[in-house]
N, C-alpha and C positions, 0 to 999 in steps of 0.2 A: 504493500500500500504506500501511498505518497506520504512524505514526512508530515507529521502532525504539526499544525500551526494554530496559534491562538493569539490574535493581536494584529497590529499593522506592521508591514515589512517593507524594506527597500533593498533592491539588489542591482548590481551593475549588469547591464546587458551588453551584447556585442556592439562595438562602436560602429557607427555608420558615417558616411561622408556628409558634408554640409549640403546646404541648398544648392541645387544645380540649375544654372541658367540654361534656357533652351534656345536653340538656334536651328535654322532650316538648312545650314550648310551641312553637307553629308561627307564626312571623312571616314574612309574605310581602312582598317588596319588588318594586316595579315601576319600570322605568326602562330605561337603555341600558347595555350591556356591550360590550367590544371583541371580539365574537365573530369579527370579521374576522381576528383574530390566531391563530385555531385552525383546524385542518383539518376540513372537513366540518361547517360551522357550521349547516346547515339545522335540525338537531334542537335547536339552542339559540335559535331565533327563535320568539317568541310561543308559549312552552311553559313550564310550571313546572319548574324545575331545582332539585333538592335538593343543597345544598352542605354538606359536613361539615368541610372544611379549606381552608387557603390553597392548598395544592398542587392539590386537586381543583377549586377555583374557577378557577385559571389554566388547568387542563386542559380544563374543561367550558365556560367562558364567557370566558376571557381576563382579563387585568388590566393596568392602566396607572395611573400617578399623575395622569393628566389627568382628574380627577373632573368638571371642568366640561363635558367632552365625553361622558364615560361615567359616568353618575351611580351605577350600581350598584357601581362600584369603591370608592366611599367606604364603603359598607356592608361590602364584602368585607374592607377594611382594618380596620374597627372590630371585626368579629367574629372574624377569623382571624389578624391580625398586629398585635395590640394589647398593648403592654407592661402595660396595666392589667388584662388578662384576656381570653382568647379563649373564646368560647362559641357554640355552634351546636346542631343544624344550622339553616340558614336556607333559605328557598325564594325564588329570584329569577325574575322574568319579564322577559326582555329583548325590547324592542320594536324594536331596531335590526335591520334586515334588509339585509345587504350587497348583496342582489340588487336592492333598491329604492333604498336611501339611499346611492348611490354617485356618483362623478364620471361625467360624460358621456363623457369621453375618457380613455384610459389614460395613465399617467405613464411617461415613458421616462428612464432614467438609464444612465450608463456606469459599469460596475463594474471596478475594478482589483484583480484577485486577487493576493494575496501569499502565497506558499507554499501555493497552492491554496485560499485562503480569502478571502472577501469578506463585507461586511455592508451592510445598509441600515437606517439609524436612522429608524424611523417607527412610530407607533401607529395610523395610519389605513390602512396598506397592507392589501389583502385578500389574504391568504396564498394562497388557492386560485387566484388569478388570475396569480400571478407566473410569468413564463416568461423563459428566457434564449435569446437568438438562437442558432439552430442547435444547441442543447443539449437533452438529454432528462433531465428529473428522474428520479432513480432509476437512471439509467445513467451519466450524466456528473457529476451533482451531487446533493446532498441539501439539504433546506431545513428549518430549525428556527427557533423564535422564542425569544429570550432575554428573559424578562420582567424580569430585573434590569437589563439594559443597555437595554431598550426597542429591540431591534434584531433584524432578520432575519439569520440566520447561514446562509451558503451555503458548503458544503464540497465539494471535488472527491472523487469516489469512483471515477472511471474509472482506467484504467491510466496516463494522463497527467494531471498536475495542470493545472487551468485557469490561464491566465495572460493578461496583456495586457488591454486594454479589451474588455469584452463588454457588449452592449446588453441591459438588463433592462427589461421592461415589466410593468405591473401597474395594476389599478384601485385607487382609494381610497374609503373610506366618506366620505360627506359628511353630518356630523351636523346641519348647518344645514337639511337637508331633513326632519328629524324634527319633527313638530308634536305639539301636545297631543292631536290626534285619534288619533295612533299610540299614545299612552300610554293614552288612554281605551279605544280598541279596541271590542270587543264580540263578539257571536256571530252568524254569518250563518245564513241559512236552510238552507244545505247543510252546516252543522256546522263552519265555520271559526271559530277562536278567535284573538283578538288582544288585546294590551294587558291592561287590567284584566279583560276578559272571560275571560282565562285563569285567574283566581282560581277559577272554577267547575271547573277541571280538577285542582286540588290534591287534593281528596278521592278522586275516582275513579282518578286515575293514580298518586298517591303514597301514598294511604291516610292522609293527615294532615288534621286539621280546622284550618283557619286561625283564629287567635285575634287577630291584629293585622295591619293593612295599612299600609304607608308607601310614599311615592314622593318622597323628597328630590330637590329640583331641579325638580320638576313640580307638587307639591301646592300651591304658592302661586298656581296658576292656578285661578280659580273653577270652570271647567268640569271640571277634573280632580278638584277637591275633591268636587263633587257626584257624579261618577262613582265616586269611592272610597267614598262613603257608600252608594251603591246597590250596589256590588260587595260590601260587607261585610254586607249585610242578607239573611238567609235564603239563604245560599249553598247551592246544590243544593236549595233549598226548605227547608233546615233550620238551617244553622249561622250564627251571628252573630260578626262580628269587629269589634274596635275600630279606630279610624283615627287615625294620627298625621300631622299636617300642619304646614307652616310658613307664616307670613306672609312676604311678600317684604321685602327691604331696598331693592329697586328695583322699582316696579310698571311692567310693560311694557304692561298692559292698562287702558284707560280704560273705565269703565262709564257709559254715558249712557242712562238709561232701561233698557230691556231689551236694548239693543244694546251690543256690545263693540267697541272700536276699538283696534287695535294702536298703542300709543304710539310704537313704534320707526319706524313709517312716517311719523309726524309729526316724527321727528327729536328726540324728547325722551322722557324717562322720569321718572315721579314718584318722588322719593326718599322712602323710608319709613325714616328713620334716627333718629326720636325716639319716645318713648313715646306722645306725643299722636298722632303720625301713625300709629303701629301700631294704636292703639285705634280711630281713625277708619276705617282701612282694614278692620279686622276687622268693624266695624259696617256699613260700606257694602256689603261683599261677602258678608255673611251667614255668616261662619265661626263659627257659634254652635250647631252641632248637638251634642246630648248624647252621640252615639256617636263623638265625636271629641275629640282633645286638640290644642290649638293652641300653636305655639312661635314665639318671636321673641326676639332677632335671630339672626344666625349667630354662630359662635364660632371662635376660633383656638387652636391648641395652642402649645407652646413652640417648635416648629419652624416656626411660621408657617403651617401648613396650615389651611385654612378648612373648617369642617364645618357642615352644616345641623344645627340643634339637634334636629330630629326624628330624625335618624340617631343622634346621641349618645344621645338618650332611648330609642330603640328597643333599642339595644344594652344600655343600663343596665337597662331594664325586663326584658329576658330574664335578666340576671344576678340581679335581685331576685326574679323568679318562681322561678328555679332554687333560690334559698335557701329557698323555701317549698314545695319539692317540686312546682313548676310550678303552684301555686295563686296567682292574681293578686290576693292579699289586701293587698298593700302598694304604695303609690304610689312611683314613682321619685324623687319630690320630696325635696330635701334629701339626696341621695345624691351622693357625690364622683364627679366626672367629669374626664377628662384634658384640661382646657382651661386656657388662661392668660389669656384676655381675651374680651370681647364684640367682635363684628365687625359693622360697619354699612355696609360697602362701601368700595371704594377711593375715597379723596378725602373721605370723611366726616370732619367735625371732632368728632363725638361720641366722647368718651373713655370713655364707659360710665356705669353707674349702680350704686348700691349696693342692699342688700336692701330698704331702706325704699322706694325708688322702684320696685323690682321688685314690691313689694306692690300698686302701682297697676295693674300688668298683671294680677297674680293676681286682683284684685277684679273683673275682667271676663273671667275665664276664659282668660288667656294665661299660659303657662308660659315661664319664661326661665332664664337662668343667672346666678348671682351669686357673689361671694366672701363666704363666711359660715362662721363657726366655724373659721377658719384654712385653708379650702380652697375650691376652686370646686365648686359644687353646682348641680344642677337645682333650680329654685325655682318651685313651683306644683303643688298636688295636685288641681286642679279639672278638670272637663270644660269644653269650649268653651261650653257653655250657661250656665255659672255667672255670675250677676250679684249682687254683694253687696247684700243688702237687697231683692232682687227674686226670691227663690227660690220657684217655684211648686210644683215636685215635688222632694222631698228626694233622690230617686235621682240627680238631675242635679248634685249638689254635688261629689262626689269621683270621680276617675277609677277608683279601685279598686272603688267601688260598682257602676258600670256593668259593669266587667270581671268582677266576681264574679257578677253576674246572668247574663251571657253564659256564664260558666263552668258555672254550675248547669244552665242549659237545654241547652247543648251536651253536657254530660256525661250528662244524662238520656237524650237522644236516642241518643247513641252506645252507652250501656250496654244499652238495651232494644231496639235495632234488630232483633235477631234474634228477639225475642218477638212481633213483629207477625205476625198471622194464626194465632197459636196460640189454642186455646180460652180465652176470658176467663172463667174461673170466679171465684167470689167469693174463693177461696183465692189465685188469681193476682192479683186486685186488691189483696188485703191484702199479698201478698208484695212487690209493687212499692211500695206505700205504706211498708211497713216498711223496705225497702231504702233508699228515699230519705230516710226519717227517720234511718236509721243514718248515711248519708253526711252529713246536716245536722249531726248531733250530733258527728261526727268533725271537721267544719269549725269547730264551736264550740270543741272541745278544742284545735284547732290555733291558734285565735285569729282565724280568718277571719270568724266571725260572733259576735255577742254575744247574750245572752239565751237564749231557748228557741225556735228556729225550729220551725215546725210544718208537717208534711206531712199532708194529709188527702184523703180520697176522699168528697166530699159529694154528697148527693142533689140539692141545688140546682144543682150544676154538671153533673149528668148526667140529663138528661130522658129519658123513656121513648123518645122519638123518636130521640135521639142513641144510646142504648144499642142500639136496634134496628138502627141503622146501623153498629154496631160502633165507635162513637166514645166514648172514655173520657177523663175529665179528672181529674187530681190537682192539688191546690193546694199550693204552697210559699209560706210566709210567713216571712220572716227579715230580720234587720238586719245587713248587712255591717259589720264593725268600722270605725268612722271613724278617720282619722289624728289624731294629736295635733297639730292645726294651730297652736295657740298656747297658751302657758302664761303666766300672770301671777301674780307674787308681790306681794301688797300689803303694803307696809312702812309702819308708823306709828311715829312718835316717841312715847316714853313717859317720863314723869318718875319713874316708880315706882322706878327704879334708885337714885335718891338715898336712898331709905329704908334701903338697906343700910349707909350710913355710921352711922346712928344705931342700927340694929339690932345691928351688930357691936360698937359702943362700949358698949352697955348689957348685953351678955352677960358 
């Protein structure tokens, strides 16, 4: 029976994150989550999961502070348990499958129940596989997971409390079995989705249009980077999403010609803990696509927790977007972030660099974090394609430029989706043009565009053959507002001030 009580009581419950600000921006994160810690994890494997709060995240995909093993937990912490501000919702895609990525043999432990209670401290235990010798769950005992303590809690529920040593067996997930192929995933001929391939399920299953994709802990692998770029282009044949990626601080993969060799098999890893090494690595591995933003190095907060800078930037970008009613008109660069230092890996002697040296990274399209203006900030407003003095296409300069272009095209398709297959009269063509012009003018008023963007329906874009096929084209031309990247006040010495001595004396 339950413990006898008589009176009033107060108990500490599991902590939950603070109030979460809601936004319509849709950020999709791919990685691994400890779904082994929830019951009935099948629905949380290789599927887009919408998370609105810290409590929901723990219930739907699990949580642990072991971010090196479960990469999505870093993002859950940033978005839903962040003293600097919680914001969501987010969509996570977990590639960890406890049915596949598990130990070959079960683990066996002896439990000593005290007052009918026992616990197992573990974040790798697969909860659904836990059994007690000669005992029945739901009859003799109950099982729950305490995410604060990081432990499985077993409580007696039968007429007699469990006592003495009882053998417990369970399987554990083995995260070492997860490879970049699991993260890359894809879509099979029979309709199976996995990894980044699940991005295509976000719109039809959740009804949201992805605007940004990140995979901290995995995006520093070139094959994953390429897959992220592919996954973000013409999602479902329509939507475009920007990509946030990290450069490594330790490179596990050697690139030799077109072949890749795992450095860990050779017993060594290339350290990427200097600005020069980061620039060289970015160049050698082709992290230069205009649809992406590249970050380096990693960072630490005041508690010593290590974050991927792409994760910090994704959280901050959502905060900045929300401040502009979900319009991605402003770069997250030079925005305060909750970090205390740059991190280059355990054992690195690099103590960090200042804003001046950070500009060397910015000059080749790498965003970093620096102490500037009395606080730690993200530093770098460029896309990965930017090269100072070598700009071929102006749209590749700033991150907000590309994101605004994606915003305009995604919004056009979403708004007019249900107009398809209606009679395209001349009035309808003008209505669409006028509506798009109205939206463009509103973006100018908001400060997202400068000048006078023009939306037009031109004869040169619409041949008779195209019109006969029912294909119609409108043209949008506009200039996304550039950031104030630098400002210089030129100060000159003048001797004219000396004239005031004589001017005042003669009056």
